[in-house]
C-alpha positions in Angstrom: 3.5 7.1 -31.5 6.5 9.0 -30.2 4.3 11.5 -28.5 2.5 8.7 -26.6 5.8 7.2 -25.6 6.9 10.6 -24.5 3.9 10.9 -22.3 4.6 7.4 -20.9 8.2 8.5 -20.4 7.0 11.5 -18.4 4.8 9.3 -16.3 7.8 7.0 -15.8 9.9 9.9 -14.7 7.4 11.0 -12.1 6.8 7.4 -11.0 10.6 7.2 -10.5 10.5 10.0 -8.0 7.4 8.8 -6.3 8.9 5.3 -6.4 12.2 6.6 -5.1 10.6 8.1 -2.1 8.5 5.0 -1.6 11.3 2.5 -2.1 13.9 4.4 -0.1 11.4 5.3 2.6 9.7 2.0 2.7 13.1 0.2 2.7 14.1 2.3 5.7 10.8 1.7 7.3 11.0 -2.0 6.3 14.1 -2.3 8.4 11.8 -1.9 11.4 10.3 -5.4 10.5 13.4 -7.4 11.5 14.0 -5.0 14.4 10.5 -5.3 15.8 10.2 -9.0 15.1 13.6 -9.5 16.8 12.5 -7.6 19.9 8.9 -8.8 20.1 7.4 -12.3 19.7 4.7 -12.8 17.1 2.0 -12.1 19.7 3.1 -8.6 20.4 3.9 -7.9 16.7 0.4 -9.0 16.0 -0.8 -6.2 18.3 1.2 -3.6 16.3 -0.2 -4.9 13.0 -3.9 -4.8 14.1 -3.5 -1.2 15.4 -2.1 0.0 12.1 -5.0 -1.9 10.4 -7.3 0.2 12.6 -5.4 3.4 11.4 -5.9 2.3 7.8 -9.7 2.1 8.3 -9.8 5.5 10.0 -7.8 7.1 7.2 -10.4 6.2 4.6 -13.3 7.5 6.8 -11.4 10.8 7.5 -10.4 11.6 3.9 -13.5 10.1 2.1 -12.0 10.2 -1.4 -11.3 14.0 -1.3 -7.8 13.5 -2.8 -9.2 11.9 -6.0 -12.0 14.5 -6.1 -9.3 17.2 -6.0 -7.5 15.8 -9.0 -10.8 15.3 -10.9 -12.1 18.9 -10.4 -8.7 20.6 -10.8 -8.7 19.2 -14.3 -11.6 21.4 -15.4 -11.6 24.2 -12.9 -9.3 26.7 -11.2 -7.1 24.7 -8.8 -7.2 27.4 -6.0 -11.0 27.2 -5.2 -10.9 23.4 -5.4 -8.1 23.2 -2.9 -9.6 25.8 -0.5 -13.0 24.1 -0.6 -11.6 20.6 0.0 -9.2 21.6 2.7 -11.8 23.6 4.6 -14.1 20.6 4.5 -11.4 18.3 5.8 -10.5 20.6 8.6 -14.1 20.6 9.8 -14.8 16.9 9.4 -11.4 15.9 10.9 -12.2 17.9 14.1 -15.7 16.4 14.3 -14.6 12.8 13.6 -11.6 13.1 15.9 -13.8 14.1 18.8 -16.3 11.4 17.9 -13.8 8.5 17.8 -12.1 9.6 21.0 -15.2 8.6 23.1 -15.3 4.8 22.6 -11.5 4.1 22.9 -12.1 1.7 25.8 -14.6 -0.3 23.8 -12.4 -0.4 20.7 -9.4 -1.5 22.8 -11.5 -4.3 24.2 -12.5 -5.4 20.7 -8.9 -5.6 19.7 -7.9 -7.5 22.9 -5.9 -4.5 24.1 -7.9 -3.7 27.2 -4.9 -2.7 29.3 -3.7 -0.1 26.8 -6.6 2.1 25.5 -4.0 4.9 25.1 -2.7 3.1 22.0 -6.1 3.8 20.4 -5.9 7.5 21.2 -2.3 7.8 19.8 -3.3 6.0 16.6 -6.3 8.4 16.3 -4.1 11.4 16.5 -1.8 10.0 13.8 -4.8 9.7 11.6 -5.9 13.3 12.3 -2.5 14.7 11.4 -2.1 12.5 8.3 -5.5 13.7 7.1 -4.5 17.4 7.3 -1.6 16.8 4.9 -3.5 14.8 2.3 -4.5 17.7 0.0 -1.2 19.7 0.5 0.7 16.5 -0.6 -1.8 16.0 -3.5 -1.2 19.6 -4.6 2.5 18.8 -5.0 1.6 15.9 -7.2 -0.8 18.0 -9.2 1.8 20.7 -9.7 4.3 18.1 -10.9 6.8 18.5 -8.0 7.7 14.9 -7.3 11.2 15.8 -5.9 9.7 17.9 -3.1 7.1 15.3 -2.5 9.8 12.6 -2.2 11.9 14.7 0.1 9.0 15.2 2.6 8.1 11.6 2.6 11.6 10.4 3.2 12.1 12.9 6.0 8.9 11.7 7.6 10.1 8.1 7.6 13.6 9.0 8.8 12.0 10.7 11.8 9.7 7.8 12.5 12.4 5.1 12.2 15.0 7.2 14.0 12.7 7.6 17.0 11.8 3.9 17.1 15.5 3.0 17.1 16.2 5.6 19.7 13.6 4.3 22.1 13.6 0.6 21.4 17.3 0.0 20.8 19.3 2.7 22.6 17.0 3.6 25.6 15.4 0.1 26.0 18.8 -1.5 25.6 20.3 0.5 28.5 17.2 0.0 30.6 17.1 -3.8 30.2 20.8 -4.1 30.9 20.4 -2.0 34.1 22.8 0.7 32.8 22.7 4.0 34.7 22.4 6.5 31.8 20.2 9.3 30.6 18.9 7.0 27.8 17.7 4.5 30.3 15.7 7.2 32.1 14.0 8.0 28.8 12.5 4.5 28.6 9.2 3.6 30.3 8.6 -0.2 30.1 4.8 0.4 30.7 4.6 2.1 27.3 6.0 -1.1 25.6 5.0 -1.2 21.9 3.4 2.3 22.3 6.8 3.8 21.3 6.1 2.6 17.8 3.0 4.8 17.7 4.5 7.7 19.5 7.3 7.8 16.9 4.8 7.7 14.1 2.8 10.5 15.7 5.9 12.7 16.0 6.8 12.0 12.3 3.2 13.0 11.2 3.5 16.3 13.2 6.9 17.0 11.6 5.4 16.5 8.1 2.6 19.0 8.9 5.3 21.5 9.8 7.2 20.9 6.5 4.1 21.8 4.6 3.6 25.2 6.3 3.8 27.0 2.9 0.6 25.3 1.8 -1.1 26.6 4.9 0.3 30.1 4.8 -2.0 31.1 1.8 -4.9 29.0 3.1 -8.3 30.7 3.8 -11.4 29.1 5.2 -13.5 29.3 2.1 -16.1 27.0 0.7 -17.7 27.2 -2.8 -21.0 25.6 -2.0 -21.8 24.6 -5.6 -18.3 23.1 -6.0 -18.5 21.4 -2.6 -21.7 19.6 -3.6 -20.2 18.4 -6.8 -17.1 17.2 -5.0 -19.1 15.4 -2.4 -21.3 13.7 -5.0 -18.2 12.5 -6.8 -16.2 11.4 -3.7 -19.1 9.8 -1.7 -18.9 6.6 -3.8 -15.1 6.7 -3.5 -15.5 6.6 0.3 -17.2 3.2 -0.3 -14.4 2.2 -2.7 -11.8 3.2 -0.1 -13.6 1.6 2.8 -14.1 -1.6 0.8 -10.5 -1.5 -0.2 -9.4 -1.3 3.5 -11.7 -4.2 4.3 -9.9 -6.2 1.7 -6.5 -5.1 2.9 -7.0 -5.3 6.7 -10.0 -7.3 7.8 -8.0 -10.4 7.7 -6.1 -9.2 10.8 -9.3 -8.7 12.7 -10.6 -12.1 11.5 -7.5 -13.9 12.6 -7.7 -12.4 16.1 -11.5 -13.1 16.5 -12.0 -16.3 14.4 -8.8 -18.2 14.9 -9.4 -21.7 16.4 -7.3 -21.4 19.6 -6.4 -19.2 22.5 -6.1 -15.4 22.3 -2.4 -15.7 22.5 -2.3 -18.2 19.6 -4.5 -16.0 17.5 -2.2 -13.0 18.1 0.8 -15.1 17.3 -0.8 -16.2 14.0 -1.7 -12.6 13.2 2.0 -11.6 13.8 3.3 -14.3 11.5 0.8 -13.4 8.8 1.5 -9.7 9.1 5.3 -10.1 9.0 5.2 -12.4 5.9 2.6 -10.0 4.3 5.4 -7.4 4.2 7.5 -9.6 1.9 5.2 -8.6 -0.9 6.8 -5.2 -0.4 8.3 -4.9 -3.9 5.0 -5.1 -5.8 3.3 -3.0 -3.1 6.0 -0.3 -3.4 5.8 -0.2 -7.2 2.0 -0.1 -7.2 2.0 2.7 -4.7 4.6 4.7 -6.6 2.7 4.1 -9.8 -0.6 5.3 -8.4 0.9 8.5 -7.2 2.1 9.4 -10.6 -0.6 7.8 -12.6 -3.8 9.4 -11.1 -3.0 13.0 -12.0 -1.4 11.8 -15.3 -4.5 9.9 -16.4 -6.8 12.9 -15.7 -4.5 15.2 -17.7 -4.1 12.7 -20.5 -7.8 12.4 -20.9 -7.9 15.8 -22.6 -5.5 14.6 -25.4 -6.1 12.4 -28.4 -5.3 8.8 -28.3 -5.6 8.6 -24.5 -7.0 5.0 -24.6 -4.0 3.7 -26.5 -1.7 5.4 -23.9 -3.6 3.8 -21.1 -3.2 0.4 -22.8 0.6 0.8 -23.2 0.9 1.9 -19.6 -1.0 -1.2 -18.5 1.4 -3.4 -20.5 4.6 -2.0 -19.0 3.0 -2.0 -15.6 2.2 -5.7 -15.7 5.7 -6.5 -17.0 7.3 -4.7 -14.0 4.9 -6.4 -11.6 5.8 -9.8 -13.0 9.5 -9.0 -12.5 8.8 -8.0 -8.9 6.9 -11.3 -8.4 9.7 -13.4 -9.7 12.3 -11.3 -7.9 10.7 -12.2 -4.5 9.1 -15.6 -5.0 12.3 -17.2 -6.6 14.5 -15.9 -3.8 12.4 -16.4 -0.7 15.4 -18.0 1.0 17.1 -14.6 0.9 14.1 -12.5 1.7 13.2 -14.5 4.8 16.2 -13.0 6.6 14.3 -9.7 6.7 12.3 -11.1 9.5 13.6 -11.7 13.0 14.0 -15.4 12.5 17.1 -15.7 14.6 15.2 -14.8 17.8 11.8 -15.9 16.7 11.9 -18.7 14.1 8.1 -19.1 14.2 7.8 -16.4 11.5 9.3 -18.8 8.9 6.2 -21.0 8.8 4.3 -18.2 7.1 6.6 -18.0 4.0 4.1 -20.2 2.0 1.6 -17.3 1.8 4.0 -14.9 0.1 3.6 -16.0 -3.5 -0.2 -16.1 -3.1 -0.2 -12.6 -1.7 2.1 -11.3 -4.4 -0.1 -12.7 -7.2 -3.0 -11.0 -5.4 -1.1 -7.7 -5.5 -0.6 -8.0 -9.2 -4.4 -8.4 -9.6 -4.9 -5.4 -7.4 -2.4 -3.3 -9.4 -4.2 -4.2 -12.6 -7.5 -3.2 -11.0 -6.0 0.2 -10.1 -5.1 0.7 -13.8 -8.5 -0.5 -14.9 -10.4 1.8 -12.4 -9.6 4.9 -14.5 -12.7 4.3 -16.6 -15.1 5.0 -13.8 -13.2 7.9 -12.5 -13.1 9.6 -16.0 -16.7 8.8 -16.8 -18.0 9.9 -13.3 -19.3 6.4 -12.6 -17.7 6.2 -9.2 -20.8 4.5 -7.8 -20.2 1.5 -10.1 -16.6 1.3 -8.8 -18.1 1.3 -5.3 -20.3 -1.7 -6.2 -17.2 -3.6 -7.5 -15.3 -2.9 -4.4 -18.2 -4.0 -2.2 -18.4 -7.2 -4.1 -14.7 -7.8 -3.4 -15.2 -6.9 0.3 -18.1 -9.4 0.5 -15.8 -12.1 -0.8 -13.1 -11.2 1.6 -15.4 -11.2 4.7 -17.2 -14.3 3.8 -14.1 -16.4 3.0 -12.3 -15.2 6.0 -15.2 -15.7 8.4 -15.9 -19.3 7.3 -12.3 -20.5 6.5 -10.1 -18.9 9.1 -11.2 -21.4 11.9 -10.1 -24.2 9.6 -7.2 -22.9 7.6 -5.8 -20.1 9.8 -4.0 -17.3 8.0 -3.8 -19.4 4.8 -7.5 -18.6 4.4 -6.6 -14.9 4.5 -4.1 -15.3 1.6 -6.5 -17.2 -0.6 -9.4 -14.8 0.2 -7.2 -11.8 -0.8 -6.4 -13.5 -4.1 -10.1 -14.3 -4.8 -11.2 -10.8 -3.9 -8.7 -9.0 -6.2 -9.3 -11.4 -9.0 -13.0 -10.7 -8.8 -12.5 -6.9 -8.8 -10.0 -7.1 -11.7 -12.3 -9.2 -13.9 -15.5 -7.1 -13.3 -13.7 -3.8 -13.7 -12.3 -4.9 -17.0 -15.7 -6.2 -18.2 -17.6 -3.0 -17.3 -14.8 -0.7 -18.4 -14.9 -2.2 -21.9 -18.6 -1.4 -22.0 -18.5 2.2 -20.8 -14.9 3.4 -21.7 -13.3 0.9 -24.1 -9.5 0.7 -23.9 -7.6 -1.7 -26.3 -5.7 -3.6 -23.6 -3.5 -6.4 -25.0 -5.2 -8.8 -22.5 -4.1 -12.0 -24.2 -0.4 -11.0 -24.0 -0.8 -9.8 -20.4 -2.5 -13.0 -19.4 0.4 -14.9 -21.0 3.0 -12.9 -19.0 1.3 -13.6 -15.7 0.7 -17.3 -16.5 4.4 -17.7 -17.5 5.4 -16.2 -14.1 3.3 -18.6 -12.2 4.7 -21.6 -14.2 8.3 -20.4 -13.6 7.6 -20.1 -9.9 6.1 -23.6 -9.8 9.0 -25.0 -11.7 11.5 -23.4 -9.3 9.5 -24.7 -6.3 9.7 -28.2 -7.7 13.5 -27.8 -8.2 13.8 -26.4 -4.7 12.4 -29.6 -3.2 15.1 -31.7 -4.8 17.9 -29.2 -4.9 21.3 -30.4 -3.5 22.0 -27.0 -1.9 20.9 -23.4 -1.5 23.3 -22.0 -4.1 21.9 -24.4 -6.8 18.4 -23.1 -5.8 19.5 -19.5 -6.2 21.2 -20.3 -9.5 18.0 -21.8 -10.9 16.1 -18.7 -9.7 18.5 -16.4 -11.5 18.3 -18.5 -14.7 14.4 -18.5 -14.7 14.4 -14.8 -14.0 16.8 -14.2 -16.9 14.6 -16.4 -19.1 11.6 -14.2 -18.5 13.5 -11.0 -19.1 14.8 -12.4 -22.4 11.2 -13.4 -23.4 9.9 -9.9 -22.7 12.8 -8.2 -24.6 12.1 -10.4 -27.6 8.4 -9.8 -27.6 8.5 -6.0 -26.8 11.7 -5.2 -28.6 10.2 -2.6 -31.0 8.6 -0.5 -28.2 11.5 -0.9 -25.8 13.9 0.3 -28.5 12.0 3.7 -28.4 12.8 4.3 -24.8 16.0 6.4 -24.7 17.8 4.5 -21.9 17.2 1.2 -23.6 17.5 2.2 -27.3 21.3 1.9 -27.4 21.1 -1.7 -26.4 18.1 -2.8 -28.4 18.2 -1.0 -31.8 
């Protein structure tokens, strides 16, 4: 019992550092949202969001699951040959795919309604190329259990990115728009416009590659053919998983632009509103991302030890509890979180607040699915995982295609919830068949259901509340009620956690 809790504690420690880098970095990066939505109307912000959606698609194609394959084969074989083989392959395929995707930039720009700026597509492509080259070096830091160095590099990357955006779009653009004769005004070219967001990201990606020079100093172009074939056979279905995942995460932006019932400008505006409010689900997204970084190598290492399934079940329970707290922390206090968007200059962003609770619940389902997916990674049934993801992608595409013309971006939110609910359910069903794990599913279902009921109760109170402070007070009371419930139910296990033991024993 104590050994399993110790393992969970180790995972929690690593998740803290990965989470620290994600939370601090994303928070710094998130400050760009009110900055950009304050500078640009929803139409232009929609252009930024769709270009980053394009980058997300390319990232999956360029990396094709090699990161997970690296963790899988480093578990049973010497890490050096696995890294050399994977990195050599990524260098070759990145050069090939980079050249291939450079050719149709004009056509891609036309598809995204960005015909006047095909250079944006090229800049985004170069970001993807540089980010691909650091995937395995960053994964090696996670494999070696070096979360502090990993966190430092990530935070520096985001500081460079945000710093350059502020430099160009606040300092230089400010002087240029005011007609001030300064060196900063000369640095700004209005023709580039939102392109400075991508140039800043490109510079940050190049800086990260330089920070990882030690990983390259000992690198040699070597491929173990037998190992390569095994890694490709394992990762090929993960490419489908990743690609399907990106469809689920980003296809809604493309659907809004191309299926919205209105003008191109109205579609871009709706896309900007949807994308800005999508970021309010940031707390759950941050936690899920941090958890995945620590959990994937941890789960593979834990598989060699006894009682692994019980450890996975406990991890799932605490994961769901934290996700529920994140859900309540945002959904009960939307009147505060809304100020993280540029509502002063562009109040149109406020109309999208209604999608936030739906998307946050969808993210809880996604996080549970990530936990459940360990069964097909450990049993080498990645093809089954691919089929689950493709089923979710089919739901996403179908619902968005038929409903966006009628419901607008609300259709995207409900499609996301339906997709991740489907993936969560079928991953659980199949996982219990091939790799049974004793999840406390009744208790977990109860926690999520209680969260939804508390939100609905607060929403009802909000409609009749005499003032904003009464609304916040009710939110705080309901959040405290949920925390009290969790402490009472989980008191025995929580008392074994060193930080909490002094309060709960």
